[in-house]
C-alpha positions in Angstrom: 0.0 0.0 0.0 1.4 3.4 -1.1 -1.4 5.9 -1.2 -4.4 6.4 1.1 -7.3 8.8 0.5 -9.8 10.2 3.0 -13.2 11.8 2.5 -16.0 13.2 4.7 -19.6 12.6 3.8 -23.1 13.3 5.1 -23.7 15.8 7.8 -20.6 17.5 9.3 -19.7 16.7 12.9 -17.3 18.3 15.4 -14.1 16.2 15.3 -14.1 15.3 11.6 -11.0 17.5 11.1 -9.3 15.8 14.0 -10.0 12.5 12.3 -8.7 13.8 8.9 -5.5 15.0 10.7 -5.0 11.6 12.3 -5.5 9.7 9.0 -3.0 12.0 7.2 -0.3 12.0 9.9 -0.6 8.2 10.6 -0.3 7.6 6.8 2.9 9.7 6.7 4.2 8.0 9.8 4.0 4.7 7.9 5.6 6.2 4.8 2.4 6.4 2.8 1.1 9.3 0.6 -2.1 10.9 1.8 -4.8 12.3 -0.5 -7.9 14.3 0.4 -11.2 13.9 -1.6 -13.1 17.2 -1.7 -17.0 17.2 -1.3 -17.5 13.6 -0.4 -18.7 11.2 -3.0 -19.4 14.1 -5.4 -15.7 14.9 -5.4 -14.8 11.3 -5.7 -16.8 11.1 -9.0 -15.2 14.3 -10.3 -11.7 13.2 -9.3 -11.4 16.3 -7.0 -8.3 15.1 -5.1 -5.8 17.2 -3.2 -2.5 16.0 -1.8 -2.2 16.3 2.0 0.9 16.6 4.1 1.8 17.5 7.6 1.3 21.2 7.0 -2.1 20.6 5.3 -3.6 19.4 8.6 -1.7 21.6 10.9 -3.9 23.5 13.4 -7.2 21.8 12.4 -7.6 19.5 15.4 -9.9 21.9 17.2 -11.6 23.3 14.1 -15.3 22.5 13.6 -16.8 21.3 10.3 -14.6 19.6 7.7 -11.7 21.0 5.7 -12.6 18.5 2.9 -16.2 19.8 2.7 -19.1 17.4 2.4 -22.1 17.0 0.1 -24.9 14.7 -0.7 -24.5 12.8 -4.0 -27.4 11.5 -6.0 -25.0 10.7 -8.8 -23.1 8.1 -6.7 -26.4 6.2 -6.3 -26.4 5.4 -10.0 -24.3 2.7 -11.8 -22.7 5.4 -13.9 -21.7 7.4 -10.9 -20.2 4.4 -9.1 -18.3 3.4 -12.2 -16.9 6.9 -12.5 -15.8 6.9 -8.9 -14.0 3.6 -9.4 -12.3 4.9 -12.4 -11.1 8.0 -10.5 -9.7 5.9 -7.6 -7.8 3.6 -10.1 -6.6 6.6 -12.1 -5.2 8.3 -9.0 -3.6 5.0 -7.8 -5.5 5.0 -4.5 -4.8 1.8 -2.6 -7.0 2.5 0.4 -10.0 4.8 1.2 -11.0 6.1 4.6 -14.6 7.3 4.7 -15.7 9.5 7.7 -19.4 9.8 8.1 -22.6 8.0 9.1 -24.4 4.9 8.0 -25.5 6.5 4.7 -21.8 7.2 3.9 -21.0 3.6 4.8 -23.6 2.3 2.4 -21.7 4.1 -0.3 -18.5 2.6 1.1 -20.0 -0.9 0.9 -20.7 -0.4 -2.8 -17.0 0.5 -3.4 -15.8 -2.4 -1.2 -18.0 -4.9 -3.2 -16.2 -3.6 -6.4 -12.8 -4.4 -4.8 -11.8 -1.1 -3.1 -10.1 -1.3 0.3 -12.5 0.8 2.4 -12.4 1.5 6.1 -15.2 3.6 7.7 -14.8 6.1 10.6 -18.2 6.9 12.3 -18.7 10.6 12.4 -22.2 11.8 13.2 -23.7 13.8 16.1 -26.7 11.4 16.3 -24.6 8.5 17.6 -27.0 6.1 15.8 -24.3 4.0 14.2 -24.1 0.4 15.5 -20.7 -1.1 16.2 -19.4 1.7 18.3 -20.3 3.1 21.7 -19.8 6.7 20.6 -19.5 8.4 17.2 -17.3 11.4 16.5 -19.3 14.6 17.3 -21.8 13.1 19.6 -20.2 14.3 22.9 -19.8 17.9 21.5 -23.4 18.0 20.3 -24.6 16.9 23.7 -22.5 19.5 25.5 -23.6 22.2 23.1 -27.2 21.4 23.7 -26.7 21.1 27.5 -25.1 24.5 27.8 -28.2 26.0 26.1 -30.6 24.0 28.3 -28.8 25.0 31.5 -29.4 28.7 30.6 -33.0 28.0 29.9 -33.4 26.2 33.2 -32.4 29.5 34.9 -35.2 31.4 33.0 -37.7 28.6 33.6 -37.0 28.8 37.4 -37.1 32.6 37.5 -40.4 32.9 35.7 -42.1 29.6 36.8 -42.4 28.4 33.3 -42.6 25.2 31.3 -40.0 24.9 28.6 -39.9 22.5 25.7 -36.5 22.1 24.1 -36.1 20.4 20.7 -32.8 18.8 20.0 -31.5 17.1 16.9 -32.1 13.4 16.3 -34.1 12.6 13.1 -34.5 8.9 13.8 -32.6 8.4 17.1 -33.0 9.9 20.6 -29.4 9.5 21.8 -28.7 13.3 22.1 -32.1 13.9 23.7 -31.5 11.1 26.3 -28.1 12.3 27.3 -29.3 15.9 27.6 -32.3 14.9 29.6 -30.3 13.0 32.1 -27.6 15.7 32.4 -30.1 18.6 32.7 -32.5 16.9 35.1 -35.4 17.2 32.7 -38.8 16.1 33.9 -39.8 14.4 30.6 -38.2 13.0 27.5 -39.8 12.4 24.1 -37.8 10.2 21.6 -38.6 8.3 18.4 -37.7 4.9 20.0 -40.5 5.1 22.6 -44.3 5.5 22.3 -45.5 8.9 23.4 -48.4 9.4 25.7 -49.8 12.9 26.0 -51.9 11.7 28.9 -48.9 10.4 30.9 -47.1 13.7 30.3 -50.0 15.7 31.5 -50.3 13.5 34.6 -46.6 14.1 35.3 -46.9 17.8 34.9 -49.9 17.8 37.2 -48.1 15.9 39.8 -45.1 18.2 39.8 -47.4 21.2 40.1 -49.3 19.6 43.0 -46.0 19.2 44.8 -45.3 22.9 44.5 -42.8 22.7 41.6 -43.7 25.6 39.3 -41.2 25.1 36.5 -40.5 22.0 34.3 -38.3 21.0 31.3 -39.2 18.7 28.5 -36.6 17.5 26.0 -37.8 16.4 22.6 -35.9 14.7 19.8 -36.8 16.2 16.5 -37.7 12.8 15.0 -40.3 12.1 17.6 -42.3 15.3 17.0 -41.7 19.0 16.8 -41.6 21.1 19.9 -44.3 23.4 18.4 -46.6 20.4 17.9 -46.1 19.3 21.5 -46.7 22.8 22.8 -50.1 23.0 20.9 -51.2 19.6 22.2 -50.4 20.5 25.8 -52.2 23.8 25.4 -55.3 22.3 23.8 -55.5 19.2 26.1 -54.5 20.5 29.5 -54.1 24.3 29.2 -50.3 24.3 29.8 -48.6 27.3 28.3 -45.1 26.2 27.3 -42.2 28.1 25.9 -40.4 26.5 22.9 -36.7 26.5 22.0 -35.4 24.7 18.9 -31.6 24.3 19.0 -31.2 23.2 15.4 -27.9 23.2 13.6 -26.0 25.0 16.3 -25.5 21.4 17.7 -23.4 20.4 14.6 -20.9 23.3 14.8 -18.1 24.4 17.0 -14.8 23.0 18.2 -14.9 19.4 19.4 -14.7 18.6 23.1 -11.6 17.0 24.3 -13.4 13.6 24.3 -14.3 14.0 20.6 -10.9 15.3 19.6 -9.3 12.3 21.3 -11.8 9.8 19.9 -11.4 11.1 16.4 -7.6 10.9 16.6 -7.8 7.3 17.8 -10.2 6.3 15.2 -8.4 8.0 12.3 -5.1 6.4 13.3 -6.7 3.0 13.8 -8.4 3.2 10.3 -5.0 3.6 8.5 -3.4 0.9 10.5 -6.3 -1.4 9.8 -5.8 -0.8 6.1 -2.1 -1.7 6.5 -3.2 -4.9 8.3 -5.2 -5.9 5.2 -8.6 -5.1 6.7 -11.3 -3.7 4.4 -15.0 -3.4 4.2 -15.0 -2.6 7.9 -15.7 0.3 10.3 -13.6 1.3 13.3 -15.3 1.9 16.6 -14.8 1.9 20.3 -16.5 -0.8 22.6 -15.9 -0.4 26.3 -13.2 2.2 25.5 -11.2 -0.3 23.3 -10.7 0.1 19.6 -12.7 -2.4 17.6 -13.7 -3.4 14.0 -17.0 -4.5 12.6 -18.4 -4.9 9.1 -19.6 -1.7 7.4 -23.0 -3.3 6.9 -23.4 -3.7 10.7 -23.6 0.1 11.0 -27.1 0.1 9.5 -28.3 -3.5 9.8 -27.8 -3.8 13.6 -30.2 -1.8 15.7 -28.5 0.4 18.2 -30.7 0.9 21.3 -31.0 3.6 23.9 -29.5 2.8 27.3 -32.3 1.3 29.5 -30.4 2.4 32.5 -30.4 6.1 31.4 -34.0 6.0 30.4 -34.9 4.7 33.9 -32.8 7.5 35.4 -34.9 10.1 33.7 -38.0 8.6 35.2 -36.5 8.0 38.7 -34.8 11.4 39.1 -37.6 13.6 37.8 -39.9 12.9 40.7 
């Protein structure tokens, strides 16, 4: 193996740049050439490659976003797009490809692997919904970004005796919402993985009011329902007047936490060394704090579940 390429795909996540840096510098450490692919699979199809060296990745470990840019690619889903990407990899003499992204990115990586490309995936998504790893790059930062906002809202809720509904990201998974709910002491949690009961929520709010607690916090994952919808249902059903805050894309930006910077560095280095060991069609991850490998397809075929212990904590500690 002489030349390794790296691309970022899908939504950006804090720590992606740290992972790019680790891939490049680990490749150089092992006397390999490093190449960056701009704009994800779109850039792969167009042959938009840039040589990367030590200086190229200097000072980026704490930078948010991705220096390689990212884009959705409808063209890559076609046979013509896939064939063009394969041609570009062969033409550039790429021996191994590191893909940093979520399960959608790994589906694309699986197609390349099935055509003979040596692919290793690095899970980078704030949603933490990729099976095969306890944490994904960007998740910890997103949780802490959301938590900082929620803590400020807690002060206002307490000062004005108000009910606040905070909507966090999580299109199909409630991992961010669950972590924020536990860390903020929220009274109620709404996530896509669990059935929602408006009646149970109203009972909970009624009980807290009866005990003299005049402010409450509800954390909602965007994939379960919108905060605005929940506010309307509470108003129409029980007369509760809630304030709504939607955190949105602020959770995807900013410098990575130390946890994410370290995790990304470990994963990026391990990805290159896995390629050197002849591994391909696999994703790196951490299980019980140890580096691990699983097949790319596990990232979307295996169902990653919310922690029952943490779900129970929300219930126990909100009384």
